[in-house]
C-alpha positions, 0 to 999 in steps of 0.5 A, spaced: 804 866 141 803 858 141 805 853 136 799 851 134 802 849 126 797 844 123 800 838 120 799 835 113 797 828 114 798 822 109 797 815 109 798 810 104 791 808 100 790 801 096 789 806 089 793 811 088 790 819 087 790 819 080 785 813 081 781 816 086 780 822 082 777 819 076 772 815 080 770 821 084 770 825 078 765 821 076 761 819 082 760 828 081 758 827 074 753 822 076 751 825 083 752 832 083 754 830 089 755 837 093 756 841 087 751 848 087 748 849 081 751 854 077 755 856 082 764 856 081 766 857 088 770 862 089 778 861 090 782 860 095 787 865 097 793 860 100 801 861 099 806 854 100 811 854 104 815 847 104 809 843 106 806 848 110 800 852 108 798 859 110 792 863 110 793 869 108 786 872 108 781 869 112 775 874 113 771 873 120 765 877 123 767 882 128 769 877 135 771 871 130 777 868 129 780 863 125 785 857 125 788 851 120 788 845 126 789 840 121 792 839 113 791 833 109 793 830 103 789 829 096 785 824 095 783 825 103 777 830 103 774 831 109 767 831 108 763 831 115 765 832 122 763 829 129 767 830 135 767 828 143 770 831 149 777 831 146 778 830 139 774 832 131 772 826 127 772 826 120 769 822 114 774 822 108 768 821 103 773 818 097 777 814 103 772 811 105 775 812 112 774 816 118 780 819 121 781 823 129 784 829 130 787 829 137 787 836 139 794 834 140 797 828 136 797 828 129 791 825 124 789 818 123 785 813 121 781 810 125 775 806 122 775 803 114 767 803 112 766 798 107 770 793 102 778 795 101 776 794 093 768 797 094 766 803 091 762 810 095 763 815 098 763 816 106 759 822 108 755 823 115 758 821 120 755 822 127 758 819 134 755 818 141 758 819 147 759 812 148 764 812 143 759 808 137 760 811 131 755 812 125 756 813 117 752 814 111 756 810 105 754 813 098 756 807 094 749 805 089 751 797 091 746 794 095 750 790 100 754 797 102 749 803 100 746 805 107 747 806 115 755 803 117 756 802 125 763 802 128 763 800 135 768 803 139 773 797 140 771 794 134 769 793 126 765 797 123 759 793 120 752 794 116 747 796 121 742 798 115 742 798 108 738 803 104 735 802 097 740 804 092 734 807 087 734 814 087 737 815 094 744 819 096 744 818 103 748 823 106 747 828 113 746 824 120 744 824 126 743 820 132 740 826 137 733 826 136 729 819 138 730 812 137 735 810 130 739 814 127 735 820 121 739 820 114 738 825 109 736 823 102 739 828 098 737 824 092 730 822 094 728 829 098 727 825 104 728 823 110 730 816 114 729 811 119 735 807 121 735 802 126 739 795 127 731 793 123 733 796 117 731 802 115 724 806 112 722 812 111 721 817 116 719 823 113 717 827 105 716 833 103 717 837 097 721 842 101 725 837 102 726 836 094 732 838 089 731 843 083 729 839 078 732 844 073 740 845 077 745 841 074 747 838 080 741 836 083 741 835 091 735 837 096 736 836 103 743 836 105 746 837 111 741 835 118 741 838 125 738 837 132 735 843 135 734 845 141 727 844 142 727 837 140 726 839 132 730 837 126 733 843 121 735 840 114 739 844 109 736 845 101 743 845 097 739 848 091 735 852 094 739 855 098 734 855 103 733 853 112 727 847 114 725 846 121 721 840 122 718 839 129 717 834 132 713 830 137 715 823 140 719 821 135 713 823 129 715 829 124 710 835 123 708 840 118 716 843 116 717 851 115 722 855 111 726 859 116 730 862 111 731 861 103 736 867 100 741 865 094 747 867 100 745 860 102 745 856 095 751 850 096 748 850 104 752 844 106 753 841 113 749 846 119 749 845 125 744 849 131 746 853 137 742 853 143 739 860 142 737 856 135 742 859 131 744 854 124 751 855 122 752 854 114 757 851 111 755 854 104 761 850 100 760 854 093 761 861 095 767 858 101 764 860 107 761 859 113 753 863 115 749 864 120 742 864 120 738 867 127 732 864 128 728 871 125 731 869 118 737 873 117 742 871 115 749 873 117 757 872 114 761 868 120 768 867 115 769 867 109 775 866 103 782 864 105 783 857 107 776 855 107 775 851 100 768 848 099 766 848 106 762 841 108 759 841 115 761 844 120 759 842 127 761 844 135 765 842 140 769 839 142 763 837 148 758 841 149 762 847 147 758 852 142 763 857 143 768 853 137 766 851 131 769 846 126 769 846 119 771 841 114 774 844 108 772 839 102 776 842 096 772 838 092 772 843 085 780 844 087 781 836 087 778 836 080 782 841 077 788 841 073 790 847 075 788 849 081 792 846 088 787 842 093 787 844 101 782 839 104 783 841 112 780 842 118 778 849 121 777 852 128 773 858 129 772 861 135 766 864 136 768 868 142 762 870 147 757 871 142 757 871 134 755 878 132 756 882 125 757 889 127 752 895 124 754 896 117 758 889 117 764 890 120 769 884 118 776 882 121 781 879 117 786 874 118 792 873 116 798 868 117 803 871 120 798 873 126 796 880 124 789 883 124 786 887 121 779 889 123 775 893 118 769 897 121 763 900 118 766 907 116 771 904 112 775 905 118 782 899 119 785 897 126 791 892 126 794 888 131 801 884 129 800 878 133 
């Protein structure tokens, strides 16, 4: 068994943790960032040994293994993920920074978005093959609200401003045509951002938030499918929506699935077989939606703490799924310890829940317990 002990990393910030807590709480109250209506979120099951956090019980589908690869101290809360051929990159929402999680070294900040004394939360992030990163900053200030570009060898700059009134720039992708597509969780729309600015690209009721929800968040994570279409999660309604795209133009959308099991749907990742992996933040779980609309649980509980995004990688590897644990409710609470982290799920040769719902529990000491459909258990000591 190799030493894959995750590192817990802290860097100085210009504001104290308490001020960041007050700031982020205020943003959440005003906008309902990534919170599902009526959901409280499952309690985390972790124990702390010194500065290390050990996962007691992360339940996974048969053939899936779970491992925490990086841990962070609040207010560094990873919200969104991008990857390149080697590393994982995460947006730190309240810190407004992009951090790199390399395969060997400790995580570190590689870019700051917006002025040091500015406002806002950093959400979606994407990275091109050339090393340029783009990120969505939700600041509510016209000079900074929109899509930022981070060249591989340069400073961050605002590429395209998005109007502030009623908008909530959130998910982002560069994988469909020219420019970038940005989900707007407030208006229930999608923007197209280029060097010339941002313009509305698609607006449909299937992307709208629930007007009766306490936290009104509609479209959230977006990702390109293998056939060139766009998939989107609707957080309030627990839906996955497919939008066909032809020559860069969106067509009539359809609902792949709408389920109470997906209320809190945040970031998504689509594989080559059109399976959609969903970070269900309020339920502390990652689910998979098959092309026929079936919903399966990939992993739940344990170190999964308000997961906000999922992303394949590094590179084109679709057997490994990275998860950002935003840990937002615990960060807000006075009586809970937030454990923001990045988790790696190894999906194996093909993730499939066995008939009857077989699940695997991964414990911190390397013990794996498999529970079959009939209730029988098999334990393996790592």
